[in-house]
Each structure stands twice: as structure tokens, then as C-alpha cells.
C-alpha positions as CSV (number, residue, x, y, z in Angstrom):
1,M,50.5,6.5,32.7
2,Q,48.8,4.1,30.8
3,D,45.5,2.6,30.7
4,T,45.3,-0.6,32.1
5,S,41.5,-0.9,32.0
6,A,39.9,-3.9,30.3
7,G,37.7,-2.1,27.6
8,F,35.6,-3.0,24.3
9,D,34.0,-1.1,21.9
10,L,30.5,-1.4,21.4
11,A,30.8,0.1,17.6
12,M,29.7,-2.5,15.6
13,E,29.5,-2.5,11.7
14,Y,26.8,-4.2,10.3
15,H,25.4,-4.9,6.6
16,L,22.3,-6.0,5.7
17,P,22.0,-9.3,3.8
18,W,22.3,-9.6,0.3
19,E,18.8,-11.4,0.0
20,Q,17.0,-8.0,1.9
21,R,19.3,-5.0,0.1
22,L,17.7,-7.1,-3.2
23,L,14.3,-7.2,-1.5
24,I,14.1,-3.5,-0.5
25,L,15.5,-2.9,-4.2
26,Y,12.5,-4.8,-5.7
27,L,10.3,-2.5,-3.3
28,L,11.5,0.7,-4.6
29,V,11.2,0.0,-8.1
30,V,8.1,-1.7,-7.4
31,L,7.1,1.7,-5.6
32,L,8.3,3.6,-8.3
33,F,6.6,2.1,-11.1
34,A,3.4,1.8,-9.4
35,L,3.0,5.5,-8.8
36,V,4.0,5.8,-12.7
37,R,1.0,3.9,-13.0
38,A,-1.7,5.2,-10.8
39,V,-0.3,8.7,-11.9
40,R,-0.5,8.2,-15.6
41,L,-4.3,6.0,-15.5
42,T,-6.0,8.7,-13.2
43,W,-4.6,11.5,-15.9
44,T,-5.8,9.1,-18.9
45,L,-9.5,8.5,-17.3
46,H,-10.2,11.7,-17.1
47,Q,-8.8,13.0,-20.2
48,T,-10.9,10.1,-22.0
49,W,-13.6,10.4,-20.1
50,R,-13.9,14.5,-21.4
51,I,-13.2,13.6,-24.6
52,T,-15.6,10.7,-24.8
53,K,-17.6,12.6,-23.5
54,S,-17.8,15.6,-25.9
55,E,-17.9,13.4,-28.6
56,S,-20.7,11.1,-28.1
57,S,-22.8,14.5,-27.8
58,Q,-22.8,14.6,-31.0
59,S,-25.0,11.7,-32.8
60,H,-23.0,11.3,-35.7
61,S,-20.2,10.3,-34.4
62,L,-21.8,8.0,-31.3
63,P,-20.9,4.3,-32.7
64,T,-17.2,5.6,-33.0
65,A,-16.9,7.5,-29.2
66,R,-18.2,3.7,-28.2
67,A,-15.7,2.0,-29.7
68,K,-12.9,4.0,-28.5
69,F,-14.3,4.0,-25.1
70,L,-14.9,0.4,-24.9
71,H,-11.3,-0.5,-26.6
72,D,-9.6,1.7,-24.1
73,W,-11.9,0.2,-21.3
74,R,-10.0,-3.1,-21.4
75,W,-6.5,-1.7,-22.0
76,Y,-7.2,-0.1,-18.8
77,V,-8.5,-3.0,-17.0
78,I,-5.4,-4.9,-17.9
79,K,-3.0,-1.9,-16.5
80,V,-4.8,-2.0,-13.7
81,E,-4.9,-5.7,-13.1
82,S,-1.3,-5.5,-12.8
83,L,-0.9,-3.5,-9.8
84,R,-3.2,-6.2,-8.3
85,K,-0.5,-9.1,-9.8
86,A,2.5,-6.9,-8.9
87,A,1.0,-6.7,-5.0
88,V,0.6,-10.7,-4.8
89,M,4.3,-11.2,-6.1
90,T,5.6,-8.2,-3.7
91,F,3.6,-10.3,-1.3
92,L,5.1,-14.0,-2.4
93,L,8.8,-12.1,-2.6
94,S,8.7,-10.9,0.7
95,V,7.7,-14.1,2.5
96,L,10.4,-16.0,0.8
97,A,13.0,-13.3,1.6
98,F,11.7,-13.4,5.0
99,L,12.0,-17.3,5.2
100,Y,15.8,-17.1,3.6
101,T,16.8,-14.9,6.1
102,A,15.4,-16.5,8.8
103,V,17.1,-19.8,7.8
104,N,20.1,-18.1,7.8
105,G,20.0,-16.8,11.0
106,L,19.1,-19.6,12.7
107,R,21.8,-21.4,11.0
108,E,24.5,-18.8,12.4
109,L,22.4,-19.3,15.9
110,S,22.7,-23.3,15.9
111,V,26.4,-23.1,15.6
112,Q,26.7,-20.5,18.8
113,R,27.4,-22.1,22.3
114,Q,26.0,-19.4,23.9
115,I,23.0,-17.5,22.7
116,G,21.5,-14.7,24.4
117,M,18.9,-12.8,24.1
118,G,20.2,-9.9,22.5
119,A,21.1,-12.1,19.1
120,L,17.7,-13.6,18.8
121,G,15.6,-9.9,19.9
122,G,18.1,-8.4,17.3
123,E,17.7,-11.4,14.8
124,G,14.2,-11.4,15.6
125,A,14.1,-7.4,14.5
126,E,15.5,-7.0,11.1
127,L,13.5,-10.2,10.4
128,L,10.1,-8.7,11.3
129,T,11.4,-5.6,10.2
130,S,12.0,-6.2,6.2
131,F,8.7,-8.2,6.3
132,A,6.8,-5.1,7.7
133,V,7.9,-2.7,5.3
134,A,7.3,-5.8,2.3
135,V,3.9,-5.9,3.6
136,A,3.1,-1.5,3.5
137,V,4.6,-1.8,0.7
138,C,2.1,-4.2,-0.6
139,T,-1.0,-2.2,1.0
140,I,-0.2,0.4,-0.3
141,L,-0.3,-1.0,-4.2
142,Y,-3.5,-3.0,-3.3
143,A,-5.4,0.5,-2.2
144,A,-3.4,1.9,-5.5
145,Y,-5.4,-0.9,-7.3
146,G,-8.8,-0.7,-5.6
147,F,-9.0,3.2,-6.2
148,L,-8.4,3.0,-10.1
149,E,-11.0,0.2,-10.0
150,G,-13.3,2.4,-8.4
151,A,-12.6,5.2,-10.7
152,M,-13.2,2.6,-13.4
153,A,-16.2,1.8,-12.9
154,R,-17.4,4.8,-11.8
155,Q,-16.6,6.1,-15.4
156,K,-17.8,2.7,-16.8
157,A,-21.1,3.5,-15.1
158,A,-21.4,6.6,-16.4
159,W,-20.7,6.3,-20.0
160,D,-23.5,3.8,-19.6
161,D,-26.3,6.2,-18.4
162,L,-24.5,9.0,-20.9
163,Q,-25.5,5.7,-23.3
164,S,-29.1,5.1,-22.2
165,L,-30.3,8.9,-22.1
166,R,-28.3,9.3,-25.6
167,E,-30.5,6.1,-27.1
168,G,-33.4,6.9,-25.0
169,D,-33.6,10.6,-26.9
170,P,-36.1,10.8,-29.0
171,T,-34.8,14.2,-30.8
172,K,-31.1,11.9,-31.8
């Protein structure tokens, strides 16, 4: 016998719009960039501090150690600042992708005769999910910036303390 019942297939193929795929690719690249930058800076700060501390213990190389520390310090500030700028840029790009996708989704909904709650809810969930992921990446970038900025401030304070001890020592 032949089945004469009317049926429909609930399986749907859904593909992310190109702007959301591009945003996700950007987020992955930025996270990789931030991870590499944070690990390298943390390691370099640690190594620089060890070398600078050992060089500054010798009175004849104190000016050389000071010059090297100040040179490295300026480069570290630039690199750490790039994480903050990446967080701001990521937020702006995520807002742009959110708005672009929202405009396209609303345009598609406006030409339909009947709009169901599922269509509205699905469109909203799609928009908010990608935006939430982008904001999470911004938070991670800004947290890395804050951590590295704090580490650099602690290193600068330790350097200043070391210098004041060396300059105040009458036997140097």
C-alpha cells in the first residue's frame, strides 16, 4: 500500500550569512593573534627583568642596563596597546556585522506575507549569538590588555625601586 498522508520534511539546511562567517574568521584570527602576543610579551617581560636585574647589579653597566630597559619598555607599551586597539576594533566590527545582518534579515521578513514567531525568534537568536561571541572575544582581548598592562606597571615599579636602591647606595 501506498502512504497517502501528507507530510513534510523538517530537515532544513542552514548556512550562516557571509558577513557572519567573515566575522567568525576574524574573531578566530584576532584570538590567535592575542594569544601569541600575550604569551610572547609575558615571556619577554620575564626574561628582560631577569637580565636587567643581573646587569644593574654591576655598577659599571648600570647606564647600559637603564638604556636597554627604557628601550624595551617603549616597545612593550606599543605591543600592549595594540591589544586594547584590537578589542575596540573587534567591538566595532561586531556591531557593524550585527547591524548589517539585522538589516538584511528585516528586509527579508518585510517581503513575506505571514511572519511567524519562529522566524522572528530565529532571526533574533542568530543575531544575538554572533554578537555575544564577538563581545566575549572583546572581553578576552581587554582582559589580556589589563593583565599585561599590570605586569608592565609592576615591572616598572620594581625597576624604579631597584634604581633608587642603587642610587642611594654609597658603595656603588
